[in-house]
C-alpha positions, 0 to 999 in steps of 0.5 A: 275481838272476840242471852236468851232473847227475853233475858233482862237487860244488862248494864248498858255502860260501855267502856270507850277506851281504845284498847286492843281488845285482843287484836294483838293475838290475831296478827292477820286481823291487823293486816300483818303477814306472819313471818316465822323466824328460822328458829321457829321453822327449824325447831317448832315446825312452822313455815307451813302456813299455806298447807296449814290453811288448806287443812284448816279449811278442810276441817271447817268444811268437814265440821259443817257437814258432819258435826251436829253442834256446828250444824245446829249453830248454823241452823239457829243463825239462819233462822235468826236472820244471820245466815253464815257464808263460810267464805265470808264469816269463817277465816283460818289464820295464824294466831298467837299460840295462847288462843285457838280461835276468836270472834271478831264482832266488827267484821262478824267473823269467826277466826280458827287458829290454823297453827293451834286448832289442827284437828277436826275435834279442836276445829269443832270446839272452836267453831261451836264456841265462836258461833255462840258469840256470833249468835248472841251478837245476832240475836241480842245485839251485844256490845262487846266493848261492854264488860258485862256483855262480854262476860255473858257471852263467854259464860254461855259459850263455856256453859254450852260447849266446854265444861264437862266433869273432866274439864272441871277436873283438869281446871282444878274446879272439881274433885270426887268430893266436890261435884255439886257446883263443879260445872258452875265453877268450871264455867266461871273459871273459863269465862274469867280467863276468856275475858282476861284474854280479850281485855286488859283487866285484872283477875279480880275485875274479870271474876267480879264481872263474871259473878255479876251476870252469872245467874242470868247468862248461865241459865240461858241455854239457847240455841243448844238447849242443854249442857253437853256431857263428854262421851254422850249423845247430847250433841245428837239429841240437841240437833234432833231437838232444834225444831222445838226452838224454831230452827230449821 
C-alpha cells in the first residue's frame, strides 16, 4: 500500500519480492474483520466500528464539499482522466493505530482510518495526502514496488500538505536558529518514515532512497502549485488558481 509530468524518469528497477507492502497495517484489506478484545472495548473505547464508519464517511463527504485542497485534488484527478467515485475510491476502515490512512495502488483506493482520523481536520489531511498518491499513480503510472517511485510520491505528499514550520519544529527538524532548510528536512524525515512504514527497510536505506530522488520530487508542485503554510490562505489561493494548471 500505500512527479510533474515531464519529470525525468526514475530508476525503473522494481523489487519483486513478495513483501506485505504495509497490508498488515490495514486488516480489512486482507478480508479480516476487526474484533476488539474486551480490554480494548473497556479501556480504549473500541467496539463502535459501525458508528465510527458513519462518522468517518460524513467527514469525508464534508471535506469533499468544503475543503479547498480536497476539491482541488478531485478536480485535478478528473481533468487527468481519473475521476473519483467516492463509493468506489474512498474507504473508511479500521487500521493499525500507527497509521491514519493509506493508498492501495492495486485497487486504486484511498483508505481513511476511521479509528484514528476521527476529526474533519484529520480526514482532510489524510484525503489530501493520499489523493496526491492517487494523482501520481494516475498521471505518471508509478510502480509502487519501486522504492524510488515510492519515495518520490511520499516526498511530494509531505512537501505539498504537511511540513509547515510548526510541523518541522515538532519533528525536531527546525528551531529558531535553523530555519533555512527546515522545510526540506521535515519533508525528508516524513518521507523516510512513510517509506519505512510501507516497506521493511532500515532507516538508512529509506533515508538513502529519499535523498537520491529528493531534488526532482521536491520541486514538483503539481497539482497544488504551492507549499502550504499553517494558518494561511494558501489552500484557498491554490484552489482559485487551479485553472492555471488546466483543472476544472
